[in-house]
C-alpha positions in Angstrom: -1.3 17.9 -6.7 0.4 15.5 -9.1 0.8 11.9 -8.2 3.5 9.9 -10.0 2.0 6.5 -10.1 1.9 3.0 -11.6 -1.4 1.1 -11.7 0.0 -2.0 -10.1 2.3 -0.4 -7.5 0.9 -1.3 -4.1 2.7 1.7 -2.7 1.0 4.1 -5.1 -2.3 2.2 -4.4 -2.0 3.3 -0.8 -1.6 7.0 -1.7 -4.5 6.8 -4.1 -6.7 5.5 -1.3 -5.5 8.2 1.0 -6.2 11.0 -1.5 -9.6 9.6 -2.3 -10.5 9.3 1.4 -9.5 12.9 2.0 -11.3 14.1 -1.1 -8.2 15.7 -2.5 -8.2 16.2 -6.3 -5.0 15.2 -8.1 -3.5 14.6 -11.5 -2.1 11.1 -12.2 1.2 10.9 -14.0 1.8 7.2 -14.8 5.3 5.8 -15.0 5.7 2.5 -16.7 7.6 -0.2 -14.9 7.9 -2.2 -18.1 9.7 0.8 -19.7 11.7 1.5 -16.5 10.4 5.0 -16.5 10.9 5.2 -12.7 14.6 5.1 -13.4 14.7 7.7 -16.2 16.7 10.8 -15.8 13.6 13.0 -15.9 12.0 11.1 -13.1 15.1 10.9 -11.0 15.2 14.7 -11.2 11.8 14.6 -9.5 12.4 11.8 -7.1 16.1 10.9 -6.6 15.0 7.6 -4.9 13.7 6.4 -8.2 10.7 4.9 -6.6 6.9 5.1 -7.1 5.0 7.0 -5.9 5.9 10.6 -5.5 3.5 13.4 -4.8 4.3 16.9 -6.2 2.6 19.7 -4.3 3.2 22.9 -6.2 6.9 21.9 -6.8 7.5 20.3 -3.4 8.0 16.6 -3.9 7.3 14.0 -1.3 8.3 10.4 -1.5 7.7 7.2 0.6 4.1 6.4 1.2 4.0 6.7 5.0 5.5 10.2 4.8 3.1 11.2 2.1 0.0 9.9 3.9 1.1 11.5 7.2 1.4 14.8 5.3 -2.1 14.4 3.9 -3.4 13.6 7.3 -1.9 16.7 8.8 -3.0 19.0 6.0 -6.5 17.5 5.6 -7.6 16.4 9.1 -10.9 14.8 8.2 -11.2 11.8 8.2 -8.4 11.3 10.6 -6.1 8.3 9.7 -4.7 8.1 13.3 -6.5 7.9 16.6 -6.2 10.7 19.1 -5.0 8.5 21.9 -1.2 8.1 21.8 -1.2 4.3 22.6 -3.9 3.6 20.0 -2.0 5.8 17.5 1.1 3.7 18.1 -0.9 0.5 17.6 -2.2 1.8 14.2 1.3 2.8 13.1 2.6 -0.6 14.2 0.1 -2.4 12.0 0.8 -0.1 9.0 4.5 -0.6 9.4 4.1 -4.3 9.5 3.0 -4.0 5.9 5.0 -1.1 4.6 8.3 -1.9 6.4 8.3 -5.6 6.8 6.1 -7.4 4.2 6.2 -5.1 1.2 9.9 -4.4 0.8 11.0 -8.0 0.4 8.2 -8.8 -2.0 8.2 -5.7 -4.3 9.0 -5.9 -8.0 12.7 -5.0 -7.8 13.3 -7.8 -5.3 11.4 -10.3 -7.3 13.2 -9.3 -10.4 16.5 -9.7 -8.6 15.5 -13.3 -7.6 14.7 -14.0 -11.3 17.9 -12.5 -12.7 20.6 -13.2 -10.1 19.3 -16.3 -8.4 17.7 -17.8 -11.6 14.4 -18.4 -9.9 11.5 -19.4 -12.2 8.0 -18.0 -11.6 7.1 -20.8 -9.2 10.1 -20.0 -7.1 9.4 -16.3 -7.1 5.8 -16.9 -6.1 6.9 -19.2 -3.3 9.2 -16.5 -2.0 6.4 -14.0 -2.1 3.8 -16.3 -0.4 6.3 -17.2 2.4 6.9 -13.7 3.4 3.4 -12.3 3.2 2.2 -15.3 5.2 4.8 -14.7 7.8 3.9 -11.1 8.1 0.1 -11.6 8.1 0.4 -14.0 11.1 1.2 -11.2 13.5 -1.1 -8.7 11.8 -4.1 -11.1 12.0 -3.6 -11.3 15.8 -3.4 -7.5 16.1 -6.5 -7.1 14.1 -8.4 -9.5 16.3 -7.3 -7.5 19.3 -7.9 -4.0 18.0 -10.8 -4.2 15.6 -14.1 -3.4 17.3 -16.4 -4.6 14.5 -14.3 -6.7 12.1 -14.7 -4.0 9.5 -11.5 -2.0 10.2 -8.0 -3.0 11.4 -8.3 -0.8 14.5 -11.4 0.5 16.3 -14.4 1.3 14.0 -13.0 3.8 11.5 -10.6 3.8 8.6 -7.0 4.2 9.6 -3.5 4.2 8.2 -3.4 0.4 8.9 -6.4 -0.1 6.6 -4.8 2.0 3.8 -1.8 -0.3 4.0 -3.7 -3.6 4.3 -5.9 -3.5 1.2 -3.0 -3.2 -1.4 -1.1 -6.0 0.3 -4.2 -8.2 0.3 -4.6 -7.5 -3.4 -1.1 -8.6 -4.1 -1.5 -11.7 -1.8 -4.4 -12.8 -3.9 -2.6 -12.1 -7.1 0.2 -14.5 -6.0 -2.5 -17.0 -5.0 -1.6 -16.9 -1.3 -3.6 -19.2 1.0 -5.4 -16.7 3.2 -7.5 -19.2 5.1 -5.5 -18.6 8.3 -6.3 -14.9 8.2 -10.1 -14.6 8.4 -10.0 -11.3 10.3 -7.8 -9.6 7.7 -9.7 -11.1 4.8 -13.0 -9.9 6.3 -11.7 -6.4 7.0 -10.2 -6.1 3.5 -13.5 -7.3 1.9 -15.4 -4.6 3.7 -12.8 -1.9 2.9 -12.8 -2.8 -0.8 -16.5 -2.1 -1.0 -16.0 1.5 0.0 -15.9 4.0 -2.9 -12.5 5.5 -1.9 -10.8 2.1 -2.0 -12.7 0.8 -5.0 -11.6 3.9 -7.1 -8.0 3.3 -6.2 -7.9 -0.3 -7.4 -5.2 -1.1 -10.0 -7.5 -2.3 -12.8 -9.5 0.9 -12.9 -6.5 3.2 -13.3 -5.9 4.9 -16.6 -2.6 3.2 -17.2 -3.9 -0.3 -16.4 -2.9 -2.9 -19.0 
């Protein structure tokens, strides 16, 4: 498998975690956001969405992290990223989507760059935007984690799930933007535990080959 990635992309961070947890070997193909390589003709021929990441499986290319991770979960059943019970499975998907569909899209790089360019926001304004939306999203997620986590080590139950894979990269970015996380002790504790696990630690941005 070939993973088109960027060290600081939180979406690519999720897929790296998933691949590591499944024990699936892959080749990293970095694409520089600084050089806009994700918008190059060569990459658009691979992934017409022009987004990172994409996963090439012997010529079949998958995009969008939730689709990629669900594919990996189906192809490599252990460890399972979703519970067997349909209600619990929906809870996990809800938590994952709170990050991947609500929080992340309005705080990703292209949105922040649009704020800088079109709305003339300085870095303090951009950071305030980011902190506002991640805080708003974490409020509901914190309550869900309190309800569904059995031990305070995972978002749901007592095993790694799709929700955990989505949480850790978002927490990494929240800290990078100096977000006040004091109102989210459950999420912070879960993330701290997850970040100590080898599969999560090996996926961190600063240890990637293209980290600068």
